[in-house]
N, C-alpha and C positions, 0 to 999 in steps of 0.2 A: 255424573262422576268417573261409572266405570270408566265411559270412549275415552272422559279425556287422560286418565291414567294410562291407557294403553296408547291412545293416540301420542301423546307426550314420549315415550319409549318408543315410536317408530319410528325415529332415525331419519331418512330423507323425506320419509312420505309427510310428514307430520309439519316438514319445511314446506311444500307446498303451498300454493293461495289459498285466501281464505273459502273459494268454492269448494276445496276438498274437504274442509272442514264441515261446512255444513250439507255438500251429499253426503258424508258419511256420518254425522248424525242422524238425516233427515233417514236413511236405511235404516240404523237402529231403533228410531224410533218406532217408525212403521212397522219393522218385523216385532220389535215386544209387543206393539199392539196387537197385532195379529197371536203371540205367545199368550195375551192374558184374557183374551178372548177362550183361548182353550182350558183354562182354567180349571173347568168343572171336570175332567177329565183327569186332575191331578188328586181328588177324591180315592180312599180315605185319607191320603197323606194331607196334614196339616199345616209342614213345612216346606216349602221350594225344594231344601234339600242340597245337600253338595257337587251331587253330579249335575241338580240343573242348571246349577248353579253357575257348574265348568261349559254346561254348553252355553250358559251365556256370555261368556266371555270369547269364546267361538263366534256368537252371532254381532262381539264387537269385533272382532279381527276380521271378520267377515263383511263389517260393516266400513272398516277403514281399507280394505281392499276394490271394497268400491268407489270410495270415495275417489280413488286414482282413475279412477275408468274415464276418459278422455281430458285430463286433467295435461298440459303441458309441458317438458321437462328439457332444461340443458342435456342434461346429461340421464340418457335414457335408459343406459347400462344400470347407475347405479338404483333407479327408480323399481327399475324390475327385478334387482337382487332382494331388496329390501320389499318388494312381493311376493317374492319367493321365501323368503324369511317368515315373513308375517302369515304366508299360507300353510309352509310346512310347519307353522307350530300350530296354527287350528287343527290341521291335521292328525299329527301327534295328539293334542289332546282330546283327538275324535274317540281314539283306542282307549281313554280311560275315564269315561262319564257312564258308561253300559255296568261295567265291572265294578264301580263307584256304588250305583246304586245298589247293585247287590248285594254288595259289602254291607250297607246300611238297612238294608228290608225296606227299600222307598223305592221299587222299580213301579212304574207306572206308564200306563198308557199315555197320558198326558208328555211323561220325560221321551219314550222313545218317539213320538211323533214332532215333540221338539227335535230331537234331537236330526229326526229324518231330516226336516223341512229346512231346517240348520244345512247338511247337505248339501239338500236340491239349491239352495238360493249359493254355497260356494260354487257351485258348479256351474251357477249361471255366472255369476262374476268371476271367474274365472277366464268362462268362455268370453267376457265382452274385454277382458284383460288381454288373451288371447290377440285380440283383433288389435285392438289398442295397439300391441308391439308387433302388428305386422308381423305375427309368427303363425297365422293359418288366416284361410280365406273365412268369410262370412258362413259359409256353410258349419262352421263351428256353433252356429250361438243354436243347432239343432238339441247340442249337447245340454244345454241349459234350458232349454225351454221344453224338452222332455217331459221332465214331472210335471207339468202345467198343462200341457196340451190333455195327456192324463187324468188330472183331477177336473180339469173342464168337460171333457171326453164323460167322464164318471156322470154330470148332469144330464148329460145327454141319455145314459145308456147308464142306471144306478146301476145293474148288475158288474159295472168295473170296480163298484167302491167297495165289493165284499170284502171283506178280509181274505190276506193271502196268506200261505203257511208259511213258517220261518225259512229261509234260504240262506247257504254259506254262497251259494253261486251269485246273488244280489248282493250282500255284502263285500264280497271280494271285486265286483263290476264298479262297483261306486267307488270303493278305494283306487284300484285301474285306472277311473277315468278320474276322478281329481289328483292321484300324484302324476298321470301324463299330463294331464293341462299345467300342472308346476313345471312338469320339468320342458314343456314348452316354453314357457317363458323366460329358458335361462339364456342370455345374451348369446353366451359362446353356442347356443345350438345353433346347427344352420338351418336356414329358413326348410330348404328339402327334406332335415329330416326333422324338425318339427310337425311340417302340415304329414308326415307320413306318420308319428307319432298321434298327432289330435284325429288323423282317419280309426287307425285300427281302433284307436280308444272310443270312437262312436259308433263304431259298426258292431265293437262289444254292448256299448248301452244300449244298443238298440236291438241287439239279439234279446238281451236280457230284458227287455222290455216287451219283447212280442211274443219270449217264452210265458211271462206272466201274462199274457193276454191272451193267448190260447189254452190255459188252466185255468180262464175264469171263465174264458170263451166255453168252454164245453161242459161247464156247471151252470152254468146263469139261469138255466132251468131248476134246477135242484133247488129243496128246500134249505136254506139257511143251515138248518139244524144240521143236516144230514151230512153237510162237510169234514173231510177228515180234518 
């Protein structure tokens, strides 16, 4: 129901073929199934909470963006602008869920993880859209895959999964990455500029991940309880 309502107001994206709706619904269902698997981390809160519901709306918006990947369009510029509006809305909502959770006293590890993984999926989807609209080369997919490669690496080296300290740098780089990819989608942005913006944001993201890996590497032999 949520995805249907949002898709109805998605303008040009909603007018795409049936595969758009199937892909969008598929992404949302799979992502939400993953969310449900992590509900145990939501305790002791008994309700899903307004912040998590807001993140769920963001997830639906990201699913709509994902549905547009690979879709042929007679008016590419119109579709690109529609994608920009949806992505910008999702990015702006990202600034509200954390404060909303704290204001209602329902902040949880689940909510923080839900928010982070929605951001990661958004970066992946935006990277694919940038490629779809020929605004950067295939190399930009590295931005979308970086989080998932890090998670897979933690399976082989569990110390990579240890908790990281709160970091304004990490949050800022995430905002910069998402904003840069949205800018790259703009039909009025020349290819040379979109490639430069994409490359700069990818470099910033890689540097942020490298900083976290260095921090974890220096402490991977230390007992977890001794970490600052």
